[in-house]
N, C-alpha and C positions, 0 to 999 in steps of 0.2 A: 766511047774513051771512057777509063775509069781517073773517076777524081775522087780521092779519098777524105772523108767527112773529118771533123776536128777531132773527132774523138779517136777516129781508127789512126791518125797523125799522132796523137797520142801515145797510142798503144801499140806504135812500129816502135817508137822512141822506147819503151818501154822493154819492148822486145829485143830491142839490140842493149841492150842496157846491161849491167856487170851481173844481174840474176841470174840463177841457172835455173829455175824454176819459177814459171808466171803464171798466174793464173785471172783468166778474163771472167769474169760474173756478172747478173745481171740481167733484167728483161730478154722477153723472146723478143726475138728481130732486131737485137740490136748493131748486129752489123759481127759482134764477134769470131762467130766461125768461119765469115768471111777471111777475114783481115787474118789471120789464126795460119790459114788454109794459102794465102797471100804469100806471108813468110816464110811457109815452107818451101813453096818455090821459088821466093827470091834465094834461099839457103840453097837450096839443090842446085840452082842452076849459078851460082855464085862458086860450090865447090864440087869439080867435077868428079864424076863417081864417090860420091857422098850416099848415104842412104838414109832415109827419113820415113817413119809410119804415122799412120792415123788411126787410133784404135779405138773402138767401141766397146760396148759389153757381146751385144751379137755382132756378129759377121753381119749377117741381112741389114742391120739394119746399117751399118758405115757404109755398105756398097750402098743404099736407097738413097741415106740420106747426105752423104759426103762424095763419093765417087759420081753418081749419077743428076747431083743436083748441083751442091756449093761448087765444087769443083770446076764444074763443068761453067758454073756463073764466073769465075774467078779468072778462067781459061780466057772465055770470051771477051771479057771487058781488059782485063792488064795483062795478055800474052795473045794475043787473037791472030799471030803467026807462029806462036809455038808449036812444033812437032813433036810425037812421042811415039812408042810402042807399047801397048795395051799387053800382057799376058793376064787374059781373066782367070784362067785357072787357078795363079798364085794370087792372084789382087795386087798385083805390081805393074805399073807403068815404067817406062824407061824414058830418061830423057837424052837430048842429042851428044851430051856431055855424059852420057853414062850412069849421072844418076839417077838414085832410083826413090819413087816414093810407093810405098807399101801401104795396102789398107786391110786391115783385121779385128778380129773378133776375141775376144777373151772367154766368152762362153764354153768354148769347146776344148781339152786338155790336149788333145792330138794336132788340131788348126794353129791353136796357140806355141805350142810346142814348136810347131814348125817353121812358122814364122820368127818367135824370139828366141829362135836359135842362131840368128845373125844379127851382127851390132849395127847402131845407129847414132845417125849424130843431131836425131831430133824427134823426140818420140811425142805424138799427139795425143792427150787421154781425152776424147772427145763426150761432153754430156758425163764430166766426171762424178756429178751425185749419183749413177747408175753402176758405179763401178766401186768393188770393196777395196781395200788398204791393201791387203794381203795381194789379190792381182796388181796392183799400181806398184810397189814395191819388186815384184819378178819382174815386171817390164822395167823400169829401172834399172836393172842387173845388165839390162844389155845396150844402154846408152854408152857405148864406149867404143865407136866409130875411133879411130884415129886419122885427121883431117886437117884440114885450114881453119873449121869453124872450131867455136869454142861448142861443146855436146849443152845440148837445152832439152827440158822438158814443159812442154805446155797443156794446159789444162782449161777447161772452159767448162759451164753451167750456170742453170737457172738456179739461185740459189735453196738450197734446201732447208733441214733443219739444223741448228746451232752444233747438235750431238755429231754431226756430222764430220768425216775427219777432215774433208776439205776445207770447213769452215776452222779448225782447231790448226792443224798446217798453214795456213796463209790467212788467216786473221787474228785467232790468239795466240798466235807463233809459236806453238806448242806440240810435244810427240802426240800423237794421235794414240799410241800405245800408253807410253809412261806417264803422260799427261806433265811432263817435265818439260820446261821452256828448251827451245831450241839454240842448240848450242853454235848456231849457222845462218842466225835471221836473216842476215843479209841476201842470202842467195834464194831466199822465199820472196816475190812479189807480188801483189794483187791490183786489179784495177776493175773499178766498174763500168757500167756501157750497159745502158736502155734503152729503149725503141724511142724517146723523144731524141735521141743524142742523132739514131740513124732514120730521122721522120722523113728526110727527104729521097731515100732511097725505099719508103714502106705505100702501101695504097691510102690513101685519101684518108680513108675508112679505118682503118685496121685500127689504130689505138683507142677511138671512142667506140666503135660499134663492137669492135671481139674484147677485147683486154679490160676495160674498166668496167664491161658488164661481169666478168669471171666472179668466185665466190672471194669470201674476203682474204684465206691466205691464199689464193689462186691470185689474185690482184696485185699483195704482196710480192711475191715472187717472181710472178711474170709479165708486170707490168712497172713494180717500183725496184724490183731484182732485189728486194730486202730477205736476211735471213730470217727465220723462223723461230720463236721459242714456241716448240711443240708443244708443253706443256699448258702452255695458256689457255688453247681454245679447247682439242679433240681429246677421244680417250686413250689415242695410240698415241706412239712416236716413232720417229724414223726408225732410232736403236733398237726398241721393241721391233719392228719388224726385221730389222738388218739382221738383227742377229742371229734369226731361225731362218735365214735365205737363203736360197739354194739354184744352184747351177742347170741342175736335172733331179729327176726322182729319183729318191736313196732306194727302193724298197717296190716290191710288186703291190699294185692297185686293185683294191679287194671292190670298189666301188666309183661311180663318177657321178654325178647330178649337176644339174642346173638350175641353176638361183636365178630367178626373174624377180626383178621390180618394175612393173609397165608403167609406161606412160597412157593416161584416161585420153588425152589428146591429139591432135597434130596441129602446129601452127609454128611461128618461129618463139612463141616464149613457153613451147612446151619444156615437161623436161626430158632427158635422155630417158632411154629402158635401160635399165640396171639389168647384164647379163654376164652374168661367173660361173665359170669353168671349176667346181671341187672336186677333190677327191678322197677318199678313205685310206690309205695302205694298209696293208698287213700288218704293220708294226704299231697300227692304234693311230699314226698322225694322221694330219690332213694336211692336203696339197693345194694352192691356186692355182690350178694350169694356165687360166688365159681372163682377160677381161677383154671382155665381147660386144662393150654397150654400146649402144648408139643411139640417134636423134633420128626417126624416119616416122610412116606413115605404118599399121599394126601389120599390115600385110608383110611391108619388109622386116620387119622384125621377127615379127612370126617366122618367115622362112630363115632368119638368121639361129634361131635357137636349133628348129629344125637340123640345120648344118651341123651347128653344134654337139647337137645329141647324138648323130652320124657319125662324127670326126673322133666323137671321143667312145662311142658303144657306151653312150652314158644308161643309166638304168632308171633315170626318174628326171621330168620338169617338176620344180616346183616354184608357185606361181603365188603370188600376193594379190588377192583380187577384192581388197578391202573397199576401193572407189572406182564402181562401179564396172571392175576388169572382170566380171562373171564371164562374158563372153567370150573370154579368152581363149577358155578350154575347148568350146566348140569350134572358134575360128582352127586354133589346133588340131584337133580329129578333124576337121575337113578337109585339112593339107595335107597329114600323115596320118591315118587314124592308126598305126605302129606304137606313137609316140606314148610314153605310159605318164601320166598328167596328172600329178597333186595342188591341189589348192589350199593357200593358207591363207588367214585371215591375222591382225596384229590384235594382239586382246592386253598388249603391253606398250609401253612408249616406247618410240626409237631408241632411248638410251638403255632401256631396263633389258631390252630384248639384244644391244649390243654388248652390254655389261658380261653377257651370259659369257658368248664367244670372247670379248678380250679374256679372260681367266684361261682359255685354252692359247693365247698369246702367250699369256704372262707365265706357262706350264711349257712352252718352247713345244709346242705341239701341231703348230700352225707353220706351215713354210712357205715363201711365195715362191715358186719356180721362174726366176726372172725378174724384171720390174715392171710394174704396174704403175708408173706415176698418176695416172689420175684419180685408179682407184686409192693408191695410199695419201694422196694429198685430201681427198674427202675422210679418210677415217682420222688422218691426221689434226683436220680443222673443224669438222662440222661437231656443234655446240646446239643442241637444240631450246637453249632460252634466245640464244641470239642468232643464228642462222637463218638465211632466209631464204636456202635453196632446200630442195628434196635431195637428202644424200642416197640416191638411187643407187648406184653403186654399191654405197655399202648396203643399202639395203638387200640388193642381190645377194651379197657376201654371206651377209647373216642370216639368209633363211636358208642359202644352201650346206652353210657347216652348221646351223642348228639340226637340220632334220637329216646327214649324216654322222649327227653326233647322239641322236636321238636314238635310244634302245629299244624304243619299240616299231623300229624299222625293222621288217624281213633284211636281212642279208642277201643280196641278190649277186652272185660270183659272175663279173663284166667278162 
């Protein structure tokens, strides 16, 4: 039986209010997504023939995290007897009253054009920190279905940096493009929801063993739901990354390198092994294609490196070997002798190495192809003087881009 938490009851009251745009923001596993999906189902059942859509940056993400997970949980707890028809090809569920709930991504122009060719009574931007403002505005042109409902847009996120459009729009109440005050502030409302508000629905040790052990910036974001001052800690900030972000590569790729920052131990307190796939384009720009970092024993993460090497037709694996990692090359070769391996040793501080790569970002020559939340959090939060963790993902990115940018490396056409 579905029992709403106090914070979920407050959220539902806000969602039913006069605001047309509502953002629920806060820490991880605070019940934001659950209550928004619940509200959409209530609206869909209330107005026969109404149409609603749940959007995320990537289509496969919305299907995995919402359709196959949260949506099913909401049905089981709150609507256990509800029957529906699902068209998996179109990503659409039809309810008995002919209302529709669609699930879509904004990462593919053809796919999003097909979905957004319709009109909707509700548009829900899940993980809106991953969606650019232009895409949001385009989707909002389809918030135009004429039903008995008041058309509404829902948003949720774990707060990112204060330069993000969601902070400007919902917290500062200014237009993210013009930076002028909104003329219709009452249409925009937001609410903080944190894990502590949803403690009855979480594993007993989730907060203490998972969220409280995150790095400084991640703890503020995923435990406390705080918006970050990007410039307070790391070299990078969200705007610097967002300004050059792409949905897909816009040029032919000349060569691809796998950058690795290995963990030298394998226990609960071990660091991750940073594994970043980066490419050099024909236009001289650089592209971050994947963050494949993981915490595992050496055999597992070496296999991951080999898999990514062949998947992307990479030309080289570049791996830091300062901390007793000299055996990595031997292990890599023993598992796949075709791997082109290069070991590198740090002769500068992490910040000094990173600053050389930062200049490429400032020149808008590095493009993240998609969103890499954990990597970007690390880039925007790591401070060599106060951070107590190893920036494994950042180090792997720096090694990959440093080698792609090094003129002495011969060009290999992949």
